ROROMAR-120305 format. One line per field, with one value per atom (N, C-alpha, C, O, CB): x, y, z. Coordinates in steps of 0.02 Angstrom, whole numbers, plus 32768, in hexadecimal, padded with zeros to 4 digits. Glycine has a CB too. Example, Ala and Ser with C-alpha at 12.3 -4.5 7.8 and 13.67 -1.06 7.14 Angstrom:
u <- (8294, 8267, 8294, 82C8, 8235, 8282, 82AC, 8285, 829E, 82C0)
v <- (7EE4, 7F1F, 7F5B, 7F5A, 7F20, 7F90, 7FCB, 8002, 8039, 7FE2)
w <- (8186, 8186, 8186, 81A7, 81C4, 8162, 8165, 818A, 8192, 811E)
END
This chain:
u <- (E98E, E964, E93D, E911, E936, E94E, E92A, E900, E915, E95C, E8C6, E898, E8A0, E89E, E84D, E8AA, E8AF, E86C, E853, E8E7, E850, E810, E81B, E843, E7DE, E7F6, E7F9, E7C9, E790, E7E6, E7E2, E7B7, E791, E7AB, E7E0, E756, E72A, E730, E712, E6DF, E756, E764, E73B, E73A, E7AC, E71A, E6F7, E6AD, E69B, E717, E684, E63C, E62F, E645, E611, E60B, E5FA, E5BF, E588, E5EA, E5CA, E594, E576, E54E, E5AE, E588, E56D, E521, E500, E58E, E502, E4B9, E498, E463, E4A2, E4B6, E49B, E49D, E46E, E4C1, E4D3, E4DA, E4A7, E48B, E521, E49B, E469, E423, E3FE, E468, E413, E3D1, E3CA, E396, E3C7, E3FE, E3FB, E3F5, E3D2, E438, E416, E411, E3CB, E3B0, E445, E3AE, E369, E339, E30D, E354, E341, E316, E320, E2EF, E323, E35D, E36A, E348, E32B, E3B6, E34B, E32A, E2DF, E2BF, E33C, E2C3, E27A, E266, E235, E264, E28C, E27C, E283, E25C, E2A9, E2B4, E2BD, E283, E272, E2FF, E266, E22D, E1ED, E1C5, E225, E1E4, E1A5, E1A3, E16D, E19C, E1DB, E1DD, E1BA, E194, E224, E1C3, E19E, E153, E12D, E1B7, E13C, E0F4, E0D4, E097, E0E7, E0FA, E0DF, E0D4, E0B2, E10C, E0F0, E0EA, E0A9, E0A8, E127, E073, E032, E01C, E027, DFFD, DFFD, DFE5, DFA1, DF79, DFE2, DF95, DF54, DF39, DF57, DF59, DF01, DEE3, DEF5, DEF3, DE97, DF08, DF13, DED1, DEB5, DF49, DEB7, DE76, DE7D, DEA3, DE46, DE57, DE52, DE0A, DDDB, DE68, DE02, DDBF, DDA4, DDC1, DDBF, DD6C, DD50, DD23, DD12, DD28, DD11, DCE0, DC9C, DC93, DCE2, DC6B, DC27, DC0D, DC0C, DBF8, DBF7, DBDE, DB9C, DB94, DC11, DB6D, DB2D, DB36, DB55, DAF9, DB1C, DB25, DB03, DB1D, DB0A, DACB, DAA7, DAD0, DAD1, DA63, DAF3, DB1D, DB56, DB68, DB37, DB73, DBAB, DB94, DBB8, DBCA, DB59, DB3F, DB34, DB42, DAFE, DB1A, DB09, DB47, DB4A, DADA, DB77, DBB0, DBE4, DC01, DBD1, DBF1, DC27, DC0D, DBD3, DC50, DC39, DC29, DC46, DC7D, DC44, DC21, DC36, DC0B, DBD0, DC34, DC29, DC03, DBE6, DC0C, DC30, DBA4, DB84, DB74, DB4E, DB44, DB92, DB86, DB68, DB85, DBC8, DB2E, DB0C, DB19, DB13, DAC1, DB2B, DB33, DAF8, DAF0, DB78, DACD, DA8F, DA9D, DAD4, DA5C, DA69, DA70, DA80, DA9F, DA30, DA6C, DA7A, DAB8, DABF, DA3D, DAE3, DB24, DB1F, DB48, DB4F, DAEC, DAE6, DAF9, DAF2, DA9E, DB13, DB2C, DAFA, DADF, DB72, DAEF, DAC1, DAE2, DAFC, DA7E, DAE1, DAF6, DABB, DAA1, DB36, DAA5, DA69, DA2D, DA08, DA76, DA22, D9EA, D9E8, D9B4, D9A9, DA20, DA25, DA56, DA8D, DA3C, DA41, DA6C, DAA7, DA9E, DA44, DAE2, DB20, DB3E, DB46, DB52, DB50, DB6F, DBB8, DBD5, DB68, DBD6, DC1D, DC4A, DC79, DC33, DC3B, DC66, DC5F, DC8F, DC54, DC26, DC1B, DC30, DC33, DBD3, DC3E, DC49, DC84, DC7F, DC52, DCBD, DCF9, DCF0, DD04, DD36, DCD1, DCC6, DC95, DC9E, DCAB, DC61, DC30, DC50, DC41, DBF5, DC7D, DC9E, DCCE, DCD4, DCC4, DCF1, DD1E, DCF8, DD0F, DD44, DCBE, DC97, DC7D, DC80, DC5D, DC65, DC48, DC7D, DC6E, DC1B, DCBA, DCEE, DD00, DD1E, DD2C, DCEF, DCFA, DCCA, DCDC, DCF1, DC8C, DC5A, DC62, DC57, DC14, DC76, DC7C, DCC4, DCD4, DC4A, DCF0, DD38, DD4E, DD88, DD5E, DD22, DD38, DD3C, DD57, DD0B, DD23, DD2A, DCE9, DCB9, DD42, DCE9, DCB1, DC97, DCBE, DCC5, DC55, DC34, DC11, DBE2, DC02, DC27, DC08, DBD4, DBE3, DC3D, DB95, DB5E, DB4D, DB2B, DB20, DB65, DB5A, DB1F, DB1A, DB9A, DAF1, DAB8, DAD0, DB04, DA80, DAAC, DAC5, DAD8, DB06, DA91, DAB5, DAC4, DAEE, DAF4, DA83, DB0C, DB38, DB78, DB90, DB48, DB92, DBCE, DC0D, DC11, DBD6, DC3C, DC7C, DCA0, DCBF, DCA9, DC9A, DCBB, DCA1, DCC8, DCB1, DC60, DC43, DC5C, DC69, DBF6, DC62, DC7B, DCC5, DCD9, DC71, DCEC, DD33, DD3D, DD69, DD59, DD13, DD16, DD08, DD29, DCE5, DCD7, DCC6, DD00, DD10, DC86, DD21, DD5A, DD93, DDB4, DD72, DD9F, DDD3, DDC3, DDEF, DDDC, DD84, DD71, DD79, DD8F, DD28, DD67, DD6E, DDB7, DDCA, DD4C, DDE0, DE28, DE46, DE70, DE4D, DE30, DE48, DE2F, DE4F, DE31, DDF6, DDDB, DDFE, DDF0, DD90, DE2C, DE51, DE38, DE50, DE53, DE08, DDEC, DE1B, DE2F, DDA4, DE2B, DE58, DE34, DE4C, DE8D, DDFA, DDD4, DD97, DD6A, DDBF, DD96, DD5E, DD43, DD69, DD75, DD02, DCE1, DCAE, DC8F, DCC0, DCA3, DC72, DC41, DC55, DC95, DC01, DBCD, DB96, DB90, DBAF, DB71, DB39, DAFB, DAEB, DB2E, DAD8, DA9B, DA5E, DA26, DA94)
v <- (CF84, CFAA, CF7D, CF57, CFD3, CF84, CF5E, CF8C, CFC2, CF37, CF77, CF9F, CF8B, CF50, CF96, CFBC, CFAC, CFB8, CFF1, CFD5, CF86, CF8A, CF7C, CF52, CF58, CF9F, CF92, CF58, CF56, CFD2, CF2B, CEF3, CF03, CF25, CEB2, CEEB, CEF7, CEBB, CE87, CF03, CEC2, CE8A, CE8B, CE59, CE89, CEC1, CEC6, CED6, CEF7, CEFB, CEBD, CECC, CF01, CEFA, CE8C, CF34, CF69, CF52, CF4B, CFAC, CF47, CF2F, CF66, CF58, CEF7, CFA3, CFDB, CFE0, CFE8, D01C, CFDC, CFDF, CFA4, CFAD, CFE1, CF6A, CF30, CF39, CF28, CEF1, CF55, CF63, CF97, CF90, CF7B, CFC9, CFFC, CFDD, CFED, D034, CFB1, CF90, CF66, CF68, CF64, CF40, CF17, CF41, CF2E, CEEB, CF7A, CFA5, CFC2, CFC8, CFDD, CFD6, CFF0, CFBA, CFC7, D00B, CF7D, CF46, CF36, CF27, CF07, CF3A, CF2E, CF62, CF51, CF2E, CFA1, CFD6, CFCD, CFD6, D01C, CFBB, CFAF, CF76, CF7B, CF9F, CF40, CF07, CF19, CF02, CECC, CF43, CF57, CF83, CF82, CF7C, CFA9, CFD4, CFAB, CFB7, D00D, CF7C, CF55, CF1E, CF0D, CF38, CF00, CEC6, CED2, CEA6, CEB2, CF0A, CF13, CF18, CF08, CF51, CF2D, CF32, CEEF, CEE8, CF5E, CEBC, CE7A, CE52, CE1F, CE54, CE68, CE45, CE59, CE88, CE53, CE36, CE45, CE0B, CDD0, CE53, CE1C, CDE8, CDD1, CDF8, CE01, CD92, CD76, CD4F, CD4E, CD48, CD31, CD09, CCC0, CCA7, CD12, CC9E, CC56, CC34, CC36, CC3F, CC15, CBF5, CBAB, CB93, CC12, CB86, CB3E, CB30, CB43, CB15, CB10, CB04, CAC3, CA8E, CB01, CAC7, CA8B, CA65, CA7E, CA9E, CA29, CA03, CA21, CA49, C9B8, CA0D, CA26, CA0E, C9D2, CA0F, CA3D, CA2E, CA52, CA8B, CA43, CA31, CA50, CA86, CA7A, CA1C, CAC1, CAF9, CAEC, CAFF, CB3A, CACB, CABD, CA8E, CA97, CA9E, CA5D, CA30, CA56, CA49, C9F7, CA85, CAAC, CAD6, CADC, CAD8, CAF3, CB1D, CAF4, CB0B, CB40, CAB7, CA90, CA72, CA70, CA58, CA5B, CA38, CA68, CA59, CA0D, CAA0, CACC, CB09, CB1C, CAE0, CB27, CB66, CB9E, CBB6, CB68, CBB1, CBE5, CC23, CC1E, CBCB, CC5C, CC9A, CC9E, CC9F, CCD9, CCA0, CCA4, CCEC, CD0D, CC79, CD05, CD49, CD45, CD26, CD75, CD64, CD63, CDA5, CDDB, CD58, CDA0, CDDA, CDDB, CDAE, CDDA, CE0E, CE10, CE28, CE3D, CE3D, CE25, CE3B, CE85, CE9A, CE2C, CEAC, CEF4, CF05, CF3D, CF1C, CED3, CEDB, CEF2, CF19, CF0C, CEDB, CEE7, CEA8, CE71, CEFD, CEB1, CE79, CE69, CE97, CE88, CE28, CE13, CDDC, CDAB, CDFA, CDE5, CDB2, CDA3, CDD0, CDC8, CD64, CD50, CD7A, CD91, CD54, CD86, CDAC, CDF5, CE15, CD8B, CE0E, CE55, CE77, CE5E, CE5D, CEAF, CED2, CEF2, CF12, CF07, CEE9, CF05, CF33, CF20, CECC, CF70, CF9F, CF8D, CF66, CFE8, CFAB, CF9E, CFAF, CF8B, CFC6, CFE6, CFFD, CFCF, CFC9, D044, CFB0, CF84, CF3C, CF13, CF86, CF2C, CEE6, CEC6, CE8F, CEE2, CEE8, CECB, CEC0, CE8C, CEF8, CEF1, CEE9, CEB0, CE8B, CF2B, CEAA, CE75, CE30, CE01, CE7D, CE2A, CDEA, CDDB, CDA1, CDEB, CE0E, CE03, CDEA, CDBC, CE45, CE09, CDF4, CDAD, CD86, CE24, CD9D, CD5A, CD24, CCE9, CD5B, CD37, CD04, CCE3, CCAD, CD22, CD02, CCE3, CCA9, CC75, CD17, CCB0, CC7B, CC47, CC0B, CC99, CC5D, CC31, CC33, CC58, CC47, CC0B, CC11, CBF0, CBF8, CBF3, CBCB, CBA5, CBCD, CBB4, CB6B, CC0A, CC32, CC54, CC59, CC08, CC6B, CC90, CC6C, CC56, CCD9, CC66, CC4C, CC85, CCA2, CC12, CC96, CCCD, CCAF, CC87, CCF4, CCC2, CCAC, CCE5, CD14, CC97, CCDF, CD14, CD03, CCCD, CD1E, CD32, CD29, CD30, CD4F, CD5D, CD14, CD10, CD53, CD56, CCF0, CD89, CDC9, CDF7, CE32, CDEC, CDDC, CE04, CE13, CDE8, CDDF, CE4F, CE61, CE41, CE32, CEAE, CE37, CE1A, CE47, CE2E, CE0F, CE88, CEB8, CEB3, CEB9, CEFE, CEA8, CEA3, CE64, CE65, CEA2, CE2E, CDEF, CDF6, CDDF, CDB4, CE15, CE1E, CE4D, CE43, CE3A, CE81, CEAF, CE89, CE94, CEE9, CE5D, CE35, CE06, CDFD, CE0C, CDE9, CDBE, CDE5, CDCC, CD9D, CE22, CE4C, CE5E, CE5C, CE8C, CE70, CE82, CE46, CE4D, CE9B, CE0B, CDCF, CDC0, CDAC, CD92, CDC9, CDBD, CDEF, CDDD, CDC1, CE2E, CE61, CE53, CE67, CEA6, CE31, CE20, CDE4, CDD2, CE13, CDC4, CD8D, CD49, CD16, CD91, CD46, CD06, CCE8, CD0A, CD0F, CCA8, CC88, CC5A, CC4E, CC61, CC40, CC13, CC37, CC4A, CBD3, CC40, CC62, CC35, CC1E, CCA7, CC28, CBFF, CC2A, CC56, CBC0, CC1C, CC41, CC10, CBDC, CC6C, CC20, CBF6, CC23, CC5D, CBC6, CC08, CC2D, CC1E, CBE5, CC1B, CC54, CC49, CC4A, CC41, CC7D)
w <- (E5EE, E619, E649, E636, E5F0, E681, E6B4, E6DE, E6F4, E6E1, E6E6, E70E, E757, E769, E6F7, E77E, E7C6, E7E7, E7E8, E7E8, E800, E823, E86C, E881, E805, E891, E8D9, E8E7, E8D0, E903, E90D, E91F, E95F, E98C, E926, E961, E99B, E9C9, E9BC, E984, E9FF, EA2B, EA6B, EA8F, EA3B, EA7C, EABB, EAB0, EA7F, EAE8, EADD, EADC, EB11, EB4B, EAE7, EAFE, EB2D, EB57, EB3D, EB08, EB98, EBC3, EBEE, EC1A, EBF0, EBE2, EC09, EC03, EC37, EBF3, EBC7, EBC5, EBE9, EC08, EB7C, EBE4, EC07, EC53, EC76, EBF3, EC6B, ECB3, ECC9, ECFF, ECC3, ECA1, ECB2, ECB8, ECE6, EC7D, EC8A, EC8C, ECCB, ECEC, EC4D, ECDC, ED18, ED57, ED86, ED1C, ED5A, ED94, ED9B, EDD3, ED91, ED63, ED66, ED7C, EDA5, ED21, ED63, ED79, EDC3, EDE6, ED4F, EDDA, EE21, EE4D, EE80, EE2E, EE39, EE5F, EE60, EE93, EE42, EE27, EE23, EE52, EE76, EDDA, EE51, EE7D, EEC7, EEF0, EE6C, EED7, EF1D, EF35, EF70, EF26, EF08, EF1B, EF1F, EF4C, EEE8, EEF3, EEF0, EF24, EF3C, EEAB, EF36, EF62, EFA6, EFBB, EF6F, EFC8, F007, EFFE, F02C, F02B, EFC4, EFB8, EFAF, EFB9, EF7C, EF9C, EF90, EFCF, EFCE, EF62, F006, F046, F068, F090, F073, F058, F075, F0A1, F090, F03E, F0D9, F105, F0EE, F0D6, F14E, F0F6, F0E5, F121, F156, F0A8, F117, F14C, F141, F109, F14D, F176, F173, F17F, F1B6, F1A7, F14B, F150, F147, F11E, F11C, F16E, F164, F151, F174, F1A4, F119, F0FF, F11D, F113, F0B1, F141, F160, F12F, F0FA, F19F, F143, F11C, F129, F157, F12F, F101, F10C, F14F, F15D, F0D2, F178, F1BB, F1C3, F1AE, F1F3, F1E0, F1EE, F223, F257, F206, F216, F244, F286, F2BB, F225, F285, F2C3, F2F0, F32D, F2B4, F2D3, F2FA, F31A, F353, F2CF, F2F5, F30F, F34A, F37B, F2D8, F345, F37B, F3BA, F3F1, F366, F3B2, F3ED, F40E, F44C, F3DA, F3E7, F404, F421, F455, F3CF, F401, F415, F439, F433, F3D8, F45E, F47F, F454, F461, F4C9, F421, F3F3, F3FB, F40B, F3AA, F3EF, F3EC, F3A6, F376, F3FD, F3A0, F35E, F34E, F372, F35C, F319, F302, F2BD, F290, F302, F2B4, F273, F24F, F26C, F27B, F20F, F1E5, F1B5, F18C, F1BE, F1BC, F194, F14D, F13C, F1B6, F124, F0DE, F0D8, F0A7, F0B8, F10A, F109, F133, F14A, F122, F13E, F160, F1A8, F1C0, F13A, F1CB, F213, F238, F21E, F226, F275, F29D, F2D5, F2F5, F2BA, F2E0, F315, F33E, F323, F2F6, F381, F3AF, F3DC, F3FD, F3D9, F3DD, F402, F3F0, F41C, F44E, F3AF, F394, F3AB, F3A7, F3A6, F3C4, F3D7, F3A7, F39B, F421, F38C, F35D, F382, F3B6, F336, F366, F382, F34E, F314, F397, F363, F334, F32A, F34F, F34E, F2F7, F2E8, F323, F332, F2AB, F344, F37B, F3B9, F3DF, F38F, F3C2, F3FC, F3EF, F41D, F410, F3B0, F39C, F3BF, F3D9, F351, F3C0, F3DE, F429, F443, F3D1, F44B, F494, F4A2, F4D2, F4B1, F479, F483, F47A, F49E, F453, F449, F43D, F477, F48C, F3FA, F490, F4C9, F506, F527, F4DA, F514, F54F, F547, F576, F55A, F50C, F502, F4FB, F504, F4C5, F4EA, F4E2, F524, F525, F4C2, F55C, F59D, F5A7, F5C3, F5D6, F58F, F595, F55E, F56A, F592, F523, F4E9, F4D0, F4A1, F4B0, F4EE, F4DF, F49E, F48A, F516, F47C, F442, F402, F3D1, F438, F400, F3C4, F3AF, F3D5, F38C, F370, F354, F317, F2EC, F343, F312, F2D7, F2B5, F2D1, F2E9, F279, F253, F225, F1F9, F22A, F230, F206, F1D6, F1E9, F231, F199, F168, F13D, F121, F13C, F137, F10B, F0C2, F0B6, F11A, F093, F04E, F02E, F006, F023, F03E, F01F, F04B, F03D, F00D, F080, F0AA, F083, F05D, F0ED, F08C, F065, F082, F0BD, F063, F057, F06A, F09D, F0CB, F02C, F093, F0C0, F107, F137, F0A7, F10F, F152, F176, F1B2, F14F, F150, F16E, F181, F1B7, F13D, F156, F165, F1A0, F1C9, F127, F1A5, F1DE, F21F, F251, F1D5, F21D, F258, F26A, F2A4, F24B, F237, F244, F264, F291, F203, F24C, F269, F2B2, F2DD, F240, F2BF, F304, F332, F36B, F305, F31A, F343, F350, F388, F321, F31E, F327, F358, F382, F2E4, F354, F383, F3CA, F3FA, F36D, F3D0, F412, F431, F46A, F40E, F40B, F426, F412, F42C, F46E, F3E6, F3CF, F39A, F36C, F3B2, F3A3, F373, F342, F30B, F399, F356, F32A, F30F, F334, F34F, F2CD, F2AD, F276, F24B, F28F, F278, F245, F222, F240, F264, F1E2, F1BA, F19C, F181, F182, F1A1, F184, F167, F17B, F1B9, F13A, F11D, F145, F153, F0D1, F158, F180, F154, F16D, F1B7)
END
């Protein structure tokens, strides 16, 4: 009496293929979401703010603790900010110096950076006032 057994010669890779296809679809959906733009920043050495003001022709914009913007000690609203920077960039072509007070919010500083970039300013410096 000989027992006849079927030998198992092949590996079923169908479940493995299904898993790989699901992972491929997930990666194809997630990949476009990972492409986010950031800011290219160059970190300068410690520089005295007063020296920067005297040597360069920069537009100085102060962000107060209550997130208000001041150019030459005059308060500028959010809607007027981009136009004011455009007008002053003709006189001060070297860029914008953002003087942020210690309790100014990050959002207010980033909004100012965006407005300056939209106004055509390419050099933006940030300092604590």
